[in-house]
C-alpha positions, -999 to +999 in steps of 0.1 A: -901-769-549-889-795-574-861-818-560-836-805-585-842-769-574-840-779-538-806-795-546-794-763-562-805-743-531-787-768-510-755-763-530-756-726-525-760-731-487-732-757-488-708-732-504-717-706-479-711-729-449-678-741-465-667-704-467-675-700-431-655-731-420-625-719-441-625-682-433-646-672-403-619-679-377-584-681-393-569-690-360-588-723-362-615-715-336-649-730-340-674-709-359-711-704-350-732-708-381-769-699-381-794-710-408-827-693-411-855-700-437-887-680-438-915-669-461-915-632-467-946-610-470-941-605-507-946-642-516-908-650-516-887-671-493-854-662-479-827-686-467-800-669-446-766-683-435-747-662-411-716-666-389-698-651-360-664-649-378-639-621-380-654-608-412-638-603-446-607-581-452-612-544-449-617-536-486-638-567-495-666-560-519-691-588-518-709-577-549-679-582-571-661-609-552-644-631-577-637-662-557-651-694-571-676-699-543-691-664-546-693-665-584-710-700-581-735-688-556-744-657-576-748-677-608-769-704-592-792-678-576-797-661-609-804-694-627-831-701-600-847-667-606-835-655-572-811-630-557-781-634-536-771-607-510-740-608-490-737-586-460-704-581-441-696-566-408-665-563-387-674-596-369-696-615-392-708-623-427-742-633-439-755-647-471-792-643-480-808-662-509-842-649-519-864-669-542-900-668-554-921-690-531-933-710-561-899-714-577-900-740-605-871-759-621-857-733-645-832-754-664-820-789-670-796-802-644-761-792-654-732-789-631-702-769-640-685-763-607-667-784-581-698-781-559-723-796-583 
């Protein structure tokens, strides 16, 4: 993976972890964050970030979440030729970034968010 692409993947992970720190436990308790990276059988890789937080509000729709972090992660995943999936539960949230195993740098390095 080219360094610029690895940087972009890192930025997506960073936003996901920042969201966990801010929102997983509103009472200020420590959050458990798990990171998993693996090669899938279909020649893709997945990178998962999950937490043990209280989960999002009851009517939260991850697919259309309009917060800057969610929008940024979805845009970056798309620019990299990947997919972003967000799963929520009553006591957790997980973000999965799936990319082709041989992902190449898809664009010149441009940063248009507070995270880049």
